[in-house]
VEXGU-679879 format. One record per atom (N, C-alpha, C): residue number from 1; x, y, z; residue in three letters; atom name. Coordinates in steps of 0.1 Angstrom, whole numbers. Example, Ala and Ser with C-alpha at 12.3 -4.5 7.8 and 13.67 -1.06 7.14 Angstrom:
% residues 2
ATOM:1:132:-57:78:ala:N $
ATOM:1:123:-45:78:ala:CA $
ATOM:1:132:-33:78:ala:C $
ATOM:2:128:-22:71:ser:N $
ATOM:2:137:-11:71:ser:CA $
ATOM:2:129:0:79:ser:C $
***
This chain:
% residues 78
ATOM:1:996:707:1090:unk:N $
ATOM:1:992:703:1077:unk:CA $
ATOM:1:986:715:1069:unk:C $
ATOM:2:977:722:1076:unk:N $
ATOM:2:970:734:1070:unk:CA $
ATOM:2:980:745:1066:unk:C $
ATOM:3:990:747:1075:unk:N $
ATOM:3:1000:757:1072:unk:CA $
ATOM:3:1008:753:1059:unk:C $
ATOM:4:1011:741:1058:unk:N $
ATOM:4:1018:736:1046:unk:CA $
ATOM:4:1010:738:1034:unk:C $
ATOM:5:997:735:1034:unk:N $
ATOM:5:989:737:1023:unk:CA $
ATOM:5:987:752:1019:unk:C $
ATOM:6:987:760:1029:unk:N $
ATOM:6:986:775:1027:unk:CA $
ATOM:6:999:780:1020:unk:C $
ATOM:7:1011:775:1025:unk:N $
ATOM:7:1024:778:1019:unk:CA $
ATOM:7:1024:773:1005:unk:C $
ATOM:8:1019:761:1002:unk:N $
ATOM:8:1019:756:989:unk:CA $
ATOM:8:1011:764:979:unk:C $
ATOM:9:999:769:984:unk:N $
ATOM:9:991:777:975:unk:CA $
ATOM:9:998:791:972:unk:C $
ATOM:10:1004:797:982:unk:N $
ATOM:10:1011:809:980:unk:CA $
ATOM:10:1022:807:971:unk:C $
ATOM:11:1030:797:972:unk:N $
ATOM:11:1041:794:964:unk:CA $
ATOM:11:1037:792:949:unk:C $
ATOM:12:1026:785:947:unk:N $
ATOM:12:1021:783:934:unk:CA $
ATOM:12:1017:796:927:unk:C $
ATOM:13:1010:804:935:unk:N $
ATOM:13:1006:817:930:unk:CA $
ATOM:13:1018:826:926:unk:C $
ATOM:14:1028:826:935:unk:N $
ATOM:14:1040:834:931:unk:CA $
ATOM:14:1048:829:919:unk:C $
ATOM:15:1049:816:918:unk:N $
ATOM:15:1055:810:906:unk:CA $
ATOM:15:1047:813:893:unk:C $
ATOM:16:1034:812:894:unk:N $
ATOM:16:1025:814:883:unk:CA $
ATOM:16:1026:829:879:unk:C $
ATOM:17:1027:838:888:unk:N $
ATOM:17:1029:852:885:unk:CA $
ATOM:17:1042:855:878:unk:C $
ATOM:18:1053:848:882:unk:N $
ATOM:18:1066:850:876:unk:CA $
ATOM:18:1065:845:862:unk:C $
ATOM:19:1059:833:860:unk:N $
ATOM:19:1058:827:847:unk:CA $
ATOM:19:1050:835:837:unk:C $
ATOM:20:1039:840:842:unk:N $
ATOM:20:1030:848:833:unk:CA $
ATOM:20:1037:862:830:unk:C $
ATOM:21:1045:867:839:unk:N $
ATOM:21:1052:880:836:unk:CA $
ATOM:21:1063:877:826:unk:C $
ATOM:22:1070:866:827:unk:N $
ATOM:22:1080:862:817:unk:CA $
ATOM:22:1074:860:803:unk:C $
ATOM:23:1063:854:802:unk:N $
ATOM:23:1056:852:789:unk:CA $
ATOM:23:1052:865:783:unk:C $
ATOM:24:1047:874:791:unk:N $
ATOM:24:1043:887:786:unk:CA $
ATOM:24:1054:895:781:unk:C $
ATOM:25:1065:895:789:unk:N $
ATOM:25:1077:903:785:unk:CA $
ATOM:25:1084:897:773:unk:C $
ATOM:26:1084:884:772:unk:N $
ATOM:26:1090:877:761:unk:CA $
ATOM:26:1082:879:748:unk:C $
ATOM:27:1069:880:749:unk:N $
ATOM:27:1061:882:738:unk:CA $
ATOM:27:1063:897:733:unk:C $
ATOM:28:1064:906:742:unk:N $
ATOM:28:1066:920:738:unk:CA $
ATOM:28:1080:923:732:unk:C $
ATOM:29:1090:914:735:unk:N $
ATOM:29:1103:916:730:unk:CA $
ATOM:29:1106:907:718:unk:C $
ATOM:30:1096:901:713:unk:N $
ATOM:30:1098:892:701:unk:CA $
ATOM:30:1104:899:689:unk:C $
ATOM:31:1101:911:685:unk:N $
ATOM:31:1108:917:674:unk:CA $
ATOM:31:1122:920:677:unk:C $
ATOM:32:1126:923:689:unk:N $
ATOM:32:1140:926:693:unk:CA $
ATOM:32:1148:913:692:unk:C $
ATOM:33:1141:902:695:unk:N $
ATOM:33:1148:889:695:unk:CA $
ATOM:33:1153:885:681:unk:C $
ATOM:34:1145:889:671:unk:N $
ATOM:34:1149:886:657:unk:CA $
ATOM:34:1160:895:652:unk:C $
ATOM:35:1161:907:658:unk:N $
ATOM:35:1172:916:653:unk:CA $
ATOM:35:1185:914:660:unk:C $
ATOM:36:1185:914:674:unk:N $
ATOM:36:1197:913:681:unk:CA $
ATOM:36:1194:904:694:unk:C $
ATOM:37:1201:893:695:unk:N $
ATOM:37:1198:883:705:unk:CA $
ATOM:37:1204:888:719:unk:C $
ATOM:38:1215:895:718:unk:N $
ATOM:38:1221:900:731:unk:CA $
ATOM:38:1212:911:737:unk:C $
ATOM:39:1207:920:729:unk:N $
ATOM:39:1199:930:735:unk:CA $
ATOM:39:1185:925:740:unk:C $
ATOM:40:1181:914:733:unk:N $
ATOM:40:1169:907:738:unk:CA $
ATOM:40:1170:902:752:unk:C $
ATOM:41:1181:895:754:unk:N $
ATOM:41:1183:889:768:unk:CA $
ATOM:41:1186:900:778:unk:C $
ATOM:42:1193:910:774:unk:N $
ATOM:42:1195:921:784:unk:CA $
ATOM:42:1182:928:787:unk:C $
ATOM:43:1174:931:777:unk:N $
ATOM:43:1161:937:780:unk:CA $
ATOM:43:1152:928:788:unk:C $
ATOM:44:1153:915:785:unk:N $
ATOM:44:1145:905:793:unk:CA $
ATOM:44:1148:905:807:unk:C $
ATOM:45:1161:904:810:unk:N $
ATOM:45:1166:905:824:unk:CA $
ATOM:45:1162:918:831:unk:C $
ATOM:46:1164:929:823:unk:N $
ATOM:46:1161:942:829:unk:CA $
ATOM:46:1147:943:832:unk:C $
ATOM:47:1138:937:825:unk:N $
ATOM:47:1123:938:827:unk:CA $
ATOM:47:1119:929:838:unk:C $
ATOM:48:1126:917:840:unk:N $
ATOM:48:1121:907:849:unk:CA $
ATOM:48:1128:908:863:unk:C $
ATOM:49:1139:916:864:unk:N $
ATOM:49:1147:916:876:unk:CA $
ATOM:49:1139:921:888:unk:C $
ATOM:50:1132:932:887:unk:N $
ATOM:50:1126:938:900:unk:CA $
ATOM:50:1117:928:907:unk:C $
ATOM:51:1105:926:902:unk:N $
ATOM:51:1096:918:910:unk:CA $
ATOM:51:1094:904:906:unk:C $
ATOM:52:1092:900:893:unk:N $
ATOM:52:1090:886:889:unk:CA $
ATOM:52:1101:877:893:unk:C $
ATOM:53:1114:882:892:unk:N $
ATOM:53:1125:873:895:unk:CA $
ATOM:53:1125:869:910:unk:C $
ATOM:54:1123:879:918:unk:N $
ATOM:54:1123:877:933:unk:CA $
ATOM:54:1111:869:937:unk:C $
ATOM:55:1099:871:931:unk:N $
ATOM:55:1088:864:934:unk:CA $
ATOM:55:1089:849:930:unk:C $
ATOM:56:1096:847:919:unk:N $
ATOM:56:1099:833:915:unk:CA $
ATOM:56:1108:826:925:unk:C $
ATOM:57:1119:833:929:unk:N $
ATOM:57:1128:827:939:unk:CA $
ATOM:57:1121:825:952:unk:C $
ATOM:58:1113:834:957:unk:N $
ATOM:58:1105:832:969:unk:CA $
ATOM:58:1095:821:968:unk:C $
ATOM:59:1089:820:956:unk:N $
ATOM:59:1079:809:954:unk:CA $
ATOM:59:1086:796:954:unk:C $
ATOM:60:1098:794:948:unk:N $
ATOM:60:1105:782:949:unk:CA $
ATOM:60:1109:778:963:unk:C $
ATOM:61:1114:788:970:unk:N $
ATOM:61:1118:785:984:unk:CA $
ATOM:61:1106:781:993:unk:C $
ATOM:62:1095:788:991:unk:N $
ATOM:62:1083:786:998:unk:CA $
ATOM:62:1077:772:994:unk:C $
ATOM:63:1079:768:982:unk:N $
ATOM:63:1074:755:977:unk:CA $
ATOM:63:1082:744:985:unk:C $
ATOM:64:1095:746:986:unk:N $
ATOM:64:1103:736:993:unk:CA $
ATOM:64:1099:735:1008:unk:C $
ATOM:65:1097:747:1014:unk:N $
ATOM:65:1093:747:1028:unk:CA $
ATOM:65:1079:740:1029:unk:C $
ATOM:66:1070:743:1020:unk:N $
ATOM:66:1057:737:1021:unk:CA $
ATOM:66:1057:722:1020:unk:C $
ATOM:67:1066:717:1011:unk:N $
ATOM:67:1067:702:1009:unk:CA $
ATOM:67:1073:696:1021:unk:C $
ATOM:68:1083:702:1027:unk:N $
ATOM:68:1089:697:1040:unk:CA $
ATOM:68:1078:697:1051:unk:C $
ATOM:69:1071:707:1052:unk:N $
ATOM:69:1061:708:1063:unk:CA $
ATOM:69:1050:697:1061:unk:C $
ATOM:70:1046:696:1048:unk:N $
ATOM:70:1035:686:1045:unk:CA $
ATOM:70:1040:672:1048:unk:C $
ATOM:71:1052:669:1043:unk:N $
ATOM:71:1058:655:1045:unk:CA $
ATOM:71:1061:653:1060:unk:C $
ATOM:72:1064:663:1068:unk:N $
ATOM:72:1067:661:1082:unk:CA $
ATOM:72:1054:658:1089:unk:C $
ATOM:73:1043:665:1086:unk:N $
ATOM:73:1031:664:1093:unk:CA $
ATOM:73:1022:653:1088:unk:C $
ATOM:74:1026:647:1077:unk:N $
ATOM:74:1018:636:1071:unk:CA $
ATOM:74:1016:624:1081:unk:C $
ATOM:75:1026:619:1087:unk:N $
ATOM:75:1024:608:1096:unk:CA $
ATOM:75:1015:611:1108:unk:C $
ATOM:76:1015:624:1112:unk:N $
ATOM:76:1006:627:1124:unk:CA $
ATOM:76:992:628:1120:unk:C $
ATOM:77:989:630:1107:unk:N $
ATOM:77:975:631:1103:unk:CA $
ATOM:77:968:617:1102:unk:C $
ATOM:78:976:607:1097:unk:N $
ATOM:78:971:594:1095:unk:CA $
ATOM:78:975:586:1106:unk:C $
***
């Protein structure tokens, strides 16, 4: 159960990091969005692809693993 909670905390941190990175990049590209929408999305993907994208995917996968571990170990706790 403790490992599931640790995985859950790490997953939430990774997802929060990806979300905050997305909001920061989207805010900085706001003038570009009003001029050209295609270049806005290309720049958005180009800025988010290295670390925030993969941390979001890892966070989602870890969240699913944590939920499975917690639900599996729940009957043994009670």
